[in-house]
N, CA, C and O atoms as CSV, one atom per row, in Angstrom:
chain,resi,resn,atom,element,x,y,z
A,1,UNK,N,N,-9.112,70.807,199.288
A,1,UNK,CA,C,-9.312,69.909,198.251
A,1,UNK,C,C,-10.791,70.084,197.573
A,1,UNK,O,O,-11.748,70.401,198.279
A,2,UNK,N,N,-10.914,69.889,196.332
A,2,UNK,CA,C,-11.964,70.232,195.787
A,2,UNK,C,C,-12.141,69.354,194.327
A,2,UNK,O,O,-11.170,68.792,193.820
A,3,UNK,N,N,-13.140,69.322,193.880
A,3,UNK,CA,C,-13.485,68.419,192.701
A,3,UNK,C,C,-14.691,67.734,193.010
A,3,UNK,O,O,-15.489,68.030,193.900
A,4,UNK,N,N,-14.779,66.526,191.970
A,4,UNK,CA,C,-15.900,65.885,192.393
A,4,UNK,C,C,-15.601,64.332,192.374
A,4,UNK,O,O,-14.772,63.827,191.616
A,5,UNK,N,N,-16.406,63.588,193.340
A,5,UNK,CA,C,-16.277,62.174,193.577
A,5,UNK,C,C,-17.524,61.495,193.367
A,5,UNK,O,O,-18.602,61.845,193.848
A,6,UNK,N,N,-17.303,60.421,192.560
A,6,UNK,CA,C,-18.612,59.596,192.441
A,6,UNK,C,C,-18.238,58.239,192.774
A,6,UNK,O,O,-17.226,57.736,192.286
A,7,UNK,N,N,-19.053,57.567,193.641
A,7,UNK,CA,C,-18.959,56.270,194.012
A,7,UNK,C,C,-19.961,55.457,193.317
A,7,UNK,O,O,-21.138,55.817,193.319
A,8,UNK,N,N,-19.591,54.407,192.733
A,8,UNK,CA,C,-20.357,53.281,192.246
A,8,UNK,C,C,-20.440,52.349,193.285
A,8,UNK,O,O,-19.429,52.024,193.908
A,9,UNK,N,N,-21.621,51.854,193.552
A,9,UNK,CA,C,-21.664,50.751,194.830
A,9,UNK,C,C,-22.756,50.089,194.744
A,9,UNK,O,O,-23.555,50.262,193.824
A,10,UNK,N,N,-22.933,49.193,195.756
A,10,UNK,CA,C,-24.129,48.490,195.907
A,10,UNK,C,C,-24.665,48.455,197.234
A,10,UNK,O,O,-23.822,48.749,198.081
A,11,UNK,N,N,-25.895,48.165,197.716
A,11,UNK,CA,C,-26.307,48.241,199.250
A,11,UNK,C,C,-25.540,47.253,199.955
A,11,UNK,O,O,-25.205,47.446,201.123
A,12,UNK,N,N,-25.203,46.083,199.253
A,12,UNK,CA,C,-24.617,45.128,200.249
A,12,UNK,C,C,-23.105,45.179,200.395
A,12,UNK,O,O,-22.591,44.373,201.171
A,13,UNK,N,N,-22.355,46.018,199.748
A,13,UNK,CA,C,-21.043,46.065,199.606
A,13,UNK,C,C,-20.316,46.604,200.939
A,13,UNK,O,O,-20.334,47.813,201.173
A,14,UNK,N,N,-19.671,45.693,201.821
A,14,UNK,CA,C,-18.993,46.194,202.973
A,14,UNK,C,C,-17.791,47.210,202.835
A,14,UNK,O,O,-17.474,48.011,203.715
A,15,UNK,N,N,-17.155,47.067,201.590
A,15,UNK,CA,C,-16.054,47.930,201.468
A,15,UNK,C,C,-16.563,49.287,201.084
A,15,UNK,O,O,-16.003,50.275,201.560
A,16,UNK,N,N,-17.702,49.438,200.164
A,16,UNK,CA,C,-18.520,50.618,199.989
A,16,UNK,C,C,-18.944,51.218,201.311
A,16,UNK,O,O,-18.843,52.441,201.408
A,17,UNK,N,N,-19.361,50.596,202.245
A,17,UNK,CA,C,-19.975,51.204,203.526
A,17,UNK,C,C,-18.624,51.819,204.301
A,17,UNK,O,O,-18.635,52.961,204.762
A,18,UNK,N,N,-17.661,51.088,204.377
A,18,UNK,CA,C,-16.335,51.519,204.962
A,18,UNK,C,C,-16.066,52.897,204.552
A,18,UNK,O,O,-16.180,53.876,205.289
A,19,UNK,N,N,-15.633,52.910,203.099
A,19,UNK,CA,C,-15.376,54.052,202.373
A,19,UNK,C,C,-16.133,55.304,202.628
A,19,UNK,O,O,-15.609,56.393,202.865
A,20,UNK,N,N,-17.629,55.025,202.550
A,20,UNK,CA,C,-18.434,56.145,202.639
A,20,UNK,C,C,-18.291,56.832,204.109
A,20,UNK,O,O,-18.233,58.045,204.307
A,21,UNK,N,N,-18.244,55.783,205.125
A,21,UNK,CA,C,-18.002,56.522,206.347
A,21,UNK,C,C,-16.575,57.340,206.502
A,21,UNK,O,O,-16.453,58.437,207.046
A,22,UNK,N,N,-15.716,56.698,206.008
A,22,UNK,CA,C,-14.172,57.444,206.010
A,22,UNK,C,C,-14.238,58.666,205.423
A,22,UNK,O,O,-13.799,59.620,206.065
A,23,UNK,N,N,-14.835,58.898,204.003
A,23,UNK,CA,C,-15.211,60.083,203.380
A,23,UNK,C,C,-16.202,61.062,204.052
A,23,UNK,O,O,-16.077,62.276,203.888
A,24,UNK,N,N,-17.209,60.519,204.828
A,24,UNK,CA,C,-17.949,61.302,205.649
A,24,UNK,C,C,-17.246,61.997,206.720
A,24,UNK,O,O,-17.408,63.193,206.965
A,25,UNK,N,N,-16.414,61.173,207.391
A,25,UNK,CA,C,-15.635,61.744,208.573
A,25,UNK,C,C,-14.539,62.617,207.934
A,25,UNK,O,O,-13.975,63.303,208.787
A,26,UNK,N,N,-14.182,62.752,206.979
A,26,UNK,CA,C,-13.106,63.627,206.329
A,26,UNK,C,C,-13.732,64.878,205.706
A,26,UNK,O,O,-13.081,65.875,205.395
A,27,UNK,N,N,-15.166,64.725,205.541
A,27,UNK,CA,C,-16.009,65.826,205.016
A,27,UNK,C,C,-15.878,65.816,203.500
A,27,UNK,O,O,-16.047,66.882,202.908
A,28,UNK,N,N,-15.590,64.708,202.817
A,28,UNK,CA,C,-15.632,64.521,201.375
A,28,UNK,C,C,-16.878,64.396,200.793
A,28,UNK,O,O,-17.490,63.369,201.089
A,29,UNK,N,N,-17.397,65.153,200.064
A,29,UNK,CA,C,-18.833,65.068,199.531
A,29,UNK,C,C,-18.653,64.133,198.326
A,29,UNK,O,O,-17.615,64.021,197.674
A,30,UNK,N,N,-19.699,63.538,198.141
A,30,UNK,CA,C,-19.634,62.502,196.842
A,30,UNK,C,C,-21.028,62.246,196.406
A,30,UNK,O,O,-22.054,62.425,197.061
A,31,UNK,N,N,-20.905,61.807,195.218
A,31,UNK,CA,C,-22.463,61.414,194.599
A,31,UNK,C,C,-22.366,59.696,194.544
A,31,UNK,O,O,-21.436,59.073,194.030
A,32,UNK,N,N,-23.395,59.186,195.111
A,32,UNK,CA,C,-23.412,57.762,195.135
A,32,UNK,C,C,-24.275,57.140,194.134
A,32,UNK,O,O,-25.436,57.537,194.038
A,33,UNK,N,N,-23.840,56.215,193.385
A,33,UNK,CA,C,-24.757,55.493,192.239
A,33,UNK,C,C,-24.929,54.078,192.586
A,33,UNK,O,O,-23.881,53.436,192.648
A,34,UNK,N,N,-26.024,53.449,192.826
A,34,UNK,CA,C,-26.162,52.224,192.969
A,34,UNK,C,C,-26.244,51.444,191.671
A,34,UNK,O,O,-27.240,51.532,190.952
A,35,UNK,N,N,-25.293,50.745,191.391
A,35,UNK,CA,C,-25.207,50.121,190.020
A,35,UNK,C,C,-26.233,48.971,189.700
A,35,UNK,O,O,-26.492,48.523,188.583
A,36,UNK,N,N,-26.811,48.551,191.016
A,36,UNK,CA,C,-28.137,47.714,190.862
A,36,UNK,C,C,-29.035,48.126,190.347
A,36,UNK,O,O,-29.707,47.343,189.676
A,37,UNK,N,N,-29.412,49.461,190.436
A,37,UNK,CA,C,-30.551,50.327,189.932
A,37,UNK,C,C,-30.220,51.137,188.766
A,37,UNK,O,O,-31.101,51.890,188.352
A,38,UNK,N,N,-29.088,51.105,188.167
A,38,UNK,CA,C,-28.668,52.080,187.088
A,38,UNK,C,C,-27.948,51.109,186.138
A,38,UNK,O,O,-26.830,50.735,186.491
A,39,UNK,N,N,-28.389,50.708,185.114
A,39,UNK,CA,C,-27.846,49.802,183.979
A,39,UNK,C,C,-26.492,50.564,183.317
A,39,UNK,O,O,-25.472,49.938,183.030
A,40,UNK,N,N,-26.636,51.881,183.141
A,40,UNK,CA,C,-25.752,52.577,182.495
A,40,UNK,C,C,-24.468,52.547,183.400
A,40,UNK,O,O,-23.371,52.213,182.954
A,41,UNK,N,N,-24.669,52.894,184.613
A,41,UNK,CA,C,-23.729,52.807,185.650
A,41,UNK,C,C,-22.852,51.530,185.559
A,41,UNK,O,O,-21.628,51.514,185.432
A,42,UNK,N,N,-23.701,50.444,185.648
A,42,UNK,CA,C,-23.317,49.021,185.772
A,42,UNK,C,C,-22.360,48.861,184.583
A,42,UNK,O,O,-21.223,48.466,184.839
A,43,UNK,N,N,-22.655,49.094,183.462
A,43,UNK,CA,C,-21.837,49.095,182.207
A,43,UNK,C,C,-20.583,49.846,182.239
A,43,UNK,O,O,-19.548,49.394,181.748
A,44,UNK,N,N,-20.660,50.988,182.810
A,44,UNK,CA,C,-19.362,51.803,183.057
A,44,UNK,C,C,-18.456,51.067,184.104
A,44,UNK,O,O,-17.240,50.993,183.929
A,45,UNK,N,N,-19.089,50.516,185.210
A,45,UNK,CA,C,-18.224,49.734,186.039
A,45,UNK,C,C,-17.531,48.648,185.529
A,45,UNK,O,O,-16.363,48.330,185.753
A,46,UNK,N,N,-18.422,48.064,184.767
A,46,UNK,CA,C,-17.814,46.685,183.869
A,46,UNK,C,C,-16.605,47.133,182.911
A,46,UNK,O,O,-15.569,46.481,182.781
A,47,UNK,N,N,-16.865,48.238,182.315
A,47,UNK,CA,C,-15.889,48.522,181.344
A,47,UNK,C,C,-14.527,48.997,182.024
A,47,UNK,O,O,-13.454,48.629,181.547
A,48,UNK,N,N,-14.587,49.805,183.126
A,48,UNK,CA,C,-13.240,49.994,183.692
A,48,UNK,C,C,-12.694,49.069,184.544
A,48,UNK,O,O,-11.586,49.245,185.050
A,49,UNK,N,N,-13.485,47.934,184.784
A,49,UNK,CA,C,-12.879,46.815,185.543
A,49,UNK,C,C,-12.927,45.714,184.955
A,49,UNK,O,O,-13.357,44.799,185.657
A,50,UNK,N,N,-12.566,45.382,183.632
A,50,UNK,CA,C,-12.204,44.331,182.769
A,50,UNK,C,C,-13.563,43.399,182.817
A,50,UNK,O,O,-13.439,42.181,182.947
A,51,UNK,N,N,-14.711,43.938,182.720
A,51,UNK,CA,C,-15.954,43.170,182.537
A,51,UNK,C,C,-16.486,42.795,183.938
A,51,UNK,O,O,-17.529,42.143,183.982
A,52,UNK,N,N,-15.921,43.115,184.990
A,52,UNK,CA,C,-16.459,42.878,186.232
A,52,UNK,C,C,-17.239,44.025,186.856
A,52,UNK,O,O,-16.937,45.186,186.582
A,53,UNK,N,N,-18.283,43.718,187.726
A,53,UNK,CA,C,-18.937,44.728,188.404
A,53,UNK,C,C,-18.329,44.936,189.918
A,53,UNK,O,O,-18.952,44.715,190.957
A,54,UNK,N,N,-17.227,45.322,189.836
A,54,UNK,CA,C,-16.497,45.477,191.056
A,54,UNK,C,C,-16.629,46.853,191.724
A,54,UNK,O,O,-16.260,47.876,191.146
A,55,UNK,N,N,-17.190,46.856,193.019
A,55,UNK,CA,C,-17.519,47.814,193.708
A,55,UNK,C,C,-16.655,48.024,195.098
A,55,UNK,O,O,-16.155,46.993,195.547
A,56,UNK,N,N,-16.440,49.151,195.773
A,56,UNK,CA,C,-16.744,50.329,194.904
A,56,UNK,C,C,-15.648,50.697,194.013
A,56,UNK,O,O,-14.450,50.511,194.224
A,57,UNK,N,N,-16.194,51.244,192.988
A,57,UNK,CA,C,-15.488,52.112,191.960
A,57,UNK,C,C,-15.693,53.490,192.015
A,57,UNK,O,O,-16.812,53.966,191.823
A,58,UNK,N,N,-14.699,54.183,192.262
A,58,UNK,CA,C,-14.734,55.600,192.418
A,58,UNK,C,C,-14.043,56.418,191.356
A,58,UNK,O,O,-12.902,56.221,190.937
A,59,UNK,N,N,-14.904,57.385,190.967
A,59,UNK,CA,C,-14.279,58.293,189.800
A,59,UNK,C,C,-14.123,59.635,190.550
A,59,UNK,O,O,-15.030,60.114,191.230
A,60,UNK,N,N,-12.934,60.199,190.382
A,60,UNK,CA,C,-12.535,61.595,190.861
A,60,UNK,C,C,-12.175,62.368,189.536
A,60,UNK,O,O,-11.430,61.957,188.647
A,61,UNK,N,N,-12.905,63.670,189.582
A,61,UNK,CA,C,-12.182,64.807,188.746
A,61,UNK,C,C,-12.017,65.838,189.732
A,61,UNK,O,O,-12.876,66.364,190.440
A,62,UNK,N,N,-10.471,66.099,189.654
A,62,UNK,CA,C,-9.875,66.993,190.414
A,62,UNK,C,C,-10.243,68.531,190.036
A,62,UNK,O,O,-10.672,68.803,188.915
A,63,UNK,N,N,-10.056,69.501,191.016
A,63,UNK,CA,C,-10.363,70.812,190.618
A,63,UNK,C,C,-9.643,71.076,189.307
A,63,UNK,O,O,-10.306,71.714,188.490
A,64,UNK,N,N,-8.332,70.687,188.917
A,64,UNK,CA,C,-7.510,71.074,187.950
A,64,UNK,C,C,-8.155,70.161,186.592
A,64,UNK,O,O,-7.629,70.342,185.494
A,65,UNK,N,N,-9.145,69.321,186.705
A,65,UNK,CA,C,-9.593,68.656,185.485
A,65,UNK,C,C,-8.979,67.315,185.473
A,65,UNK,O,O,-9.442,66.527,184.648
A,66,UNK,N,N,-7.998,66.898,186.255
A,66,UNK,CA,C,-7.345,65.648,186.225
A,66,UNK,C,C,-8.460,64.474,186.548
A,66,UNK,O,O,-9.003,64.666,187.636
A,67,UNK,N,N,-8.905,63.344,185.871
A,67,UNK,CA,C,-9.749,62.386,186.148
A,67,UNK,C,C,-9.038,61.152,186.385
A,67,UNK,O,O,-8.061,60.841,185.703
A,68,UNK,N,N,-9.493,60.425,187.340
A,68,UNK,CA,C,-9.104,58.882,187.606
A,68,UNK,C,C,-10.112,58.195,188.042
A,68,UNK,O,O,-11.079,58.695,188.616
A,69,UNK,N,N,-9.939,56.826,187.768
A,69,UNK,CA,C,-11.118,55.993,188.122
A,69,UNK,C,C,-10.190,54.904,188.848
A,69,UNK,O,O,-9.147,54.474,188.358
A,70,UNK,N,N,-10.763,54.492,190.183
A,70,UNK,CA,C,-10.086,53.712,191.172
A,70,UNK,C,C,-11.180,52.503,191.574
A,70,UNK,O,O,-12.389,52.709,191.677
A,71,UNK,N,N,-10.602,51.350,191.758
A,71,UNK,CA,C,-11.343,50.137,192.213
A,71,UNK,C,C,-10.984,49.968,193.521
A,71,UNK,O,O,-9.797,49.910,193.841
A,72,UNK,N,N,-12.082,49.863,194.496
A,72,UNK,CA,C,-11.621,49.683,195.901
A,72,UNK,C,C,-10.469,50.425,196.411
A,72,UNK,O,O,-9.479,49.845,196.857
A,73,UNK,N,N,-10.592,51.859,196.345
A,73,UNK,CA,C,-9.365,52.633,196.738
A,73,UNK,C,C,-9.474,53.015,198.345
A,73,UNK,O,O,-10.484,53.060,199.048
A,74,UNK,N,N,-8.238,53.248,198.652
A,74,UNK,CA,C,-8.235,53.624,200.238
A,74,UNK,C,C,-8.612,55.082,200.133
A,74,UNK,O,O,-8.630,55.748,199.099
A,75,UNK,N,N,-8.955,55.541,201.544
A,75,UNK,CA,C,-9.254,56.977,201.656
A,75,UNK,C,C,-8.077,57.798,201.169
A,75,UNK,O,O,-8.264,58.836,200.534
A,76,UNK,N,N,-7.012,57.399,201.424
A,76,UNK,CA,C,-5.675,58.370,200.960
A,76,UNK,C,C,-5.647,58.307,199.441
A,76,UNK,O,O,-5.235,59.339,198.911
A,77,UNK,N,N,-5.965,57.411,198.705
A,77,UNK,CA,C,-5.917,57.245,197.295
A,77,UNK,C,C,-7.085,58.430,196.823
A,77,UNK,O,O,-6.904,59.218,195.896
A,78,UNK,N,N,-8.169,58.374,197.573
A,78,UNK,CA,C,-9.182,59.251,197.029
A,78,UNK,C,C,-8.653,60.735,197.268
A,78,UNK,O,O,-8.715,61.583,196.377
A,79,UNK,N,N,-8.172,60.968,198.430
A,79,UNK,CA,C,-7.615,62.185,198.711
A,79,UNK,C,C,-6.622,62.843,197.782
A,79,UNK,O,O,-6.587,64.007,197.383
A,80,UNK,N,N,-5.760,61.739,197.512
A,80,UNK,CA,C,-4.572,62.044,196.544
A,80,UNK,C,C,-5.135,62.267,195.138
A,80,UNK,O,O,-4.589,63.118,194.436
A,81,UNK,N,N,-6.247,61.532,194.635
A,81,UNK,CA,C,-6.832,62.014,193.311
A,81,UNK,C,C,-7.454,63.272,193.240
A,81,UNK,O,O,-7.462,63.906,192.185
A,82,UNK,N,N,-8.039,63.740,194.394
A,82,UNK,CA,C,-8.692,64.923,194.529
A,82,UNK,C,C,-7.663,65.908,194.351
A,82,UNK,O,O,-7.871,66.934,193.704
A,83,UNK,N,N,-6.473,65.624,194.938
A,83,UNK,CA,C,-5.428,66.862,194.966
A,83,UNK,C,C,-4.704,67.100,193.649
A,83,UNK,O,O,-4.028,68.101,193.414
A,84,UNK,N,N,-4.900,66.137,192.853
A,84,UNK,CA,C,-3.939,66.051,191.715
A,84,UNK,C,C,-4.397,67.072,190.748
A,84,UNK,O,O,-3.789,67.237,189.690
């Protein structure tokens, strides 16, 4: 599996911490962006979540170029998006 994974998160988000640990365990590399420190990223998260700053929001671009944005995805959903 290859592609790029970007996780929009906050420091206090327990769901973010869990998903980060799961991806690390599986060897999935990702870029983390803290929306509390990046207004443009916070605006993106709001846009894709109906005006809410819901985290984790995960953006995956697979090796084939398929892009998906998921809110609070499971590890299986991230892996599936990477394989698309």
